N, C-alpha and C positions, 0 to 999 in steps of 0.2 A: 612502299617500291611501286612503283606502276609499270605495269606490263607493256612494253616498246611495242609488242605484236596487237595488243588488244584481248582482251578478256573471252571474246569469242571465235577470236583465232581456230578453225578448222587444223592447220597444220599443226599448230602449238600444241591443240588438245593430242592429233595423232603423234605428235615429239612423245608428249608425256605415257602415252599409252605405252608407245613405240621401247622406251628404256625401262619398264619395268616388265615388259612384254614375256622376257625370258623365263626369271622365275615363276610367271603368271601360269604361263604353258607350263612349266614343270610342276606346279600346283596343280593341276587340271588332270594332267596325266596319273601324277601320282593317287590323287580321288578314285581315279578309273580302274587303276592299278589294284587301289583297298578295298574295290566294290564299291565306292560311296554312292553313285548313281544307281545303280541297282538298288541298293539297300532301297533310296529314298523312294523309288520306282514303286518297289514292293510295300513300302510302311511309309507314308507323304507321314509327316510332321514328326519324325524321325528323333530326339534329343541329343544332345552330344554322349549323355552317356550311353543310351542304347548304342548308335554308332561306332563310340570305343569300345564297347565289346563285342562286337562283329568285326571289327579291324584290328582289335588289339594293338592302339596308336594309344599311347600315355596322356592324359588331360591335357596337360597345358602344350603337347606339340599339335594335339588334336583343335586345339581352339585357335591355335597360330594356323592352321590348313586351314579349317572350314573357312576364317576371315579372310583369307586370301581367294578362297574359291567363291566366297559371297562378292569379292570386288568386283570380279568377270560378270557378274550378274546369273551364273548360270546355275547358282543354287540362292533362294532366300530365306530368309528367318520369319519364322509365320508363330508366334504365341510361344516361344520359348523353344521350336523345334526347326529343322530343317525340310525345304521342299524342291524337288527339280523346279528349273523353268522349263518352258515348252520346248525348247533348244535343245536341253539336257536332255530331255525326255525321249526326245524325237533322233537325238543325235550320238547320242551316250549311255544311255541307261540299260541296252541289254546287250549281248552276246551275237548277236547275229555276223553273218558275213559279211552285211554292210558298213557296221557299227564304224562311226566315229572313233569309237573307242581302239581300234587293231590299228588304225589309219596314224591317232595321238602316238602310241606305243612303238610303233616304227620309226617313227619320226626323234622319239626322243632317244631310242637307242641305236639309231643309223645315221641319220641326218644332222639332229643337231648338234652333237659331241664335235664331227667336223667341222663348221664351222668357225669353232675357235682359233682355224690353222688357216682362214680366209687370205689375212694379208700376206701369207709366206706365199700359198698358194698361187691367187693370184698375179704378185710382183713374181714369181718365179715362174709362171706361164706353164703347172703342172698340176694334177690332185694328187698335194703332198698329204692330205690326209687318208690316203688309202695305203699308207704304210701301217697302222694301226690295225691293218687286216692281214691276214696272214696270207702267204702266196705270193709268186710273182707274175702274175697276169696284169695285164696294164687296167683294167677296169673291175669296178667293184662285184659287176655281176655277174665275173667269172672267177672271181674270190671267196665269194660266198659259200660257193662249193665245199671250202674247205671247213665250215661252220654252219652243218648244217641245220642247228637249232636257230641260230640268227640269220638264216635262209628264209627257213619257215618264218619267223617274225616278219622280213621284208616281204616274201609275197603273201602273209596274211594281209597286210596294209596296202599294199600294191592291188589286189585284189577288192580289197574294200573300196578301196579309191576307183574303181575301175565301173565298180557297180552303182556308186556314186553318179556318175558321169556318162554312163555306158548310154542309158536308156534315150540321149541326146544321139547318140549315133545309130545307136538300133533302129529308131525309126526313120531315119532316111529313107527315101522312096529308091537311090541307086540299088540298096542288095535285093527288091522285089523283082529283079531280074537276073538274079545274078544265079549260076545252077551250081560252082564248086569254085569254093572261096581258100586262098591261100593265105593263112592268117601268123605273118611273118612276125618274129618276137611274143606271141603269144600266150607264154609260159603256161599256165594251167587249165587254160581252154573258156575262161569265166568269159571274155569278150564270144569267143564260138559259139557259147551256150545259147547264151541270150539271144544270136542271131537264129540258132536251129530254132529255137522255143518260139519264135516270131513269123519263121518263112518256114514250115512243113515243106516244102522243094527244095532246099537248097543243102549242101555239102559244104562241110567245112574241115580244113586240114593243119592243124596248129604246127608250125615250126618255130623249131627253139632249142636251146641247148640243150644236151642230154641229162643236166644235171637237175631242169626245170622240168623236164618233159615227163610231168606226170597232171594227169587229168582230174580235175577236182569236183565233186559230186554230183554237182549240175551239169558238168559237161560230160559225165559216164550218162547220163539218163539219155542221150542221145548214140549208140552203138555202132548202129548202121550208117551217121552222120556228120559227126565230130570223131578226128581221129589223129594222131598223131605220126611226125615224121620229124623225130631230133634230128639235130644239122648245127652246123655255125654258120647262119645267115652270109657269113662272109668267105666263108673257103668254100663251104659246098654250092653245090647246084641246086637252085628254087625246086623244088618239084613239080613234074608237068602235069598236066589237066586239067588247070584250072582255068576258069573266063575272068577272076579277077584276083589282086592282090591289097590287101589291104596291111596298113602300116601305121597300127592302132598302139599311143604314147611308145615309139621308134626311133621315128627317124632325129627326135628333138636331141634323144642322147649323145649326135655324132656332128661332124664338123659338113661343109657344107661339099669335099672332096667325096667323105664316106658316104654321106646321102647321095649325090650323083651315082656311083658306083652298085648300091641298093635297087635306086628306081633302075640302072641300068639290066641288071640282075630280072627286073620284073617287068622289063621292057621283052628281054628275050626270053620268059618265061609264058608271056602272054599269045594268046594267038589275036590275028587281027578284030578287032572293035573289042580285045577285055579292057578291062579295067584296074587304073592303079587307084588307091584310097589312101588318102594320109591323113590320120585325125591327131589331132593334140592339142596342147595349147600354143593360142597364139597372144602376141604379146600384138600393140597397137600396132601402126603404121609407123607411127613417128617415134614407138620404141620406149615411150614412157608412161605406159598406163598396165596394168597387171601385176597384183600382187602375188597371185599364184604364180605366176610364170616367172618374176623376179625369183622367188624362192626355188624355182626348180632349176634355170640358169647356174646361181650362185650351188645348186647342191653338186650338179653335174661337173662342174670345174673345179671346184676345190675337192670331188672325193668321187664322184662315179667313174668319169670318165676320162677328166680333163680338158674336155671341149664341149660344142652344143649349147644350146638355148631354145628357148619357147620361142622360136622364128616366127616374126609376121607372116603373115598370110601370102604376101608379093612374093617371099623368098619361095616359099614352095612351090606358086606360079611358075616362076621363073624356071625353079631346077625341072618343072615338069616337061614342058616347052621345051628344055633344053636334052634333055631325057629320048623326045622322040612323040612325046604324047601331046595330042591334038585337044577341042574342045576343055581347055583346063577352066577349071571356075572350081572357086570358094563359096560355103556356107558357113557364115559366121557369124559369130554372139549365140552360142550353143554354151550349155552350161558350165562353171566353172570356167570361163577365160577358153572354152574350145572350140577348134574352128574344123571343118572337112574340106580337104584339096581335092579333087580330081582328076583322071585326065582318061582320053581313051586311046589306046592302039591305033 
């Protein structure tokens, strides 16, 4: 049969990968959980018998799994054994804090099970998948407090992805003149720790819900310059005495009304000349480009909060001006489809 789209149609190629991707994603994540990528990093060229001995997976099922992982290109077969690709060696073969291994497990355990309810959630205009998590709070972030083990998986994944993308934020020149930064929704202080390490004169205060306000090991390395102020960003006043407010991977979770509320609180908390910095995913201006942002927006609306998306930079710029900020601008094209929008009081 003749292919009406042509044999080299890139959209058709993407479609073919897309319809098989859920199974392949789970195969790769299973290989992560079984320690296969770490094993191949330590013993390149392992054969199936040694992998089976290390993982405890029966020979036939292991054969099926390895075939699936090899189709992704992350592992290849050489001389009867298996070796990691450079990408797998870099992203998946360690248990480091920035390993994609943590990200994949978080997405498998929390994000992707919810997507089976996408039609129902989007048609109903609410995050129906939240019902799978105990509690009566309106967002996933609040309900995870009822499940500390899953909450730890979530924050490990979030921290790993933050570490993968944070360098493009930390190197921005806006931070060089900041004296005291308020890191709103800063979680375990991953971002604040990176900023403190780069800027010796900078003090950071992490402002987040009490259930997640526990500094990670890197943040505790700066006891005099990274501290916690537990609280609810909507209900509680922002801590004073700061000259910059950072929203990193925060505003995109919420609706325009909620974003305006948070920007208004930032404006009120800042002195004249203080700066607000909004860092996160940006889709393209025509809202048709950005696969990371597309996934994120679906996750927000199906599960996390029932609203929000990876907004285009022009939206943030408009909201900053409406909140009263001047000298509004965006640094676009940062890693993983990120952008940094800033304004001055």
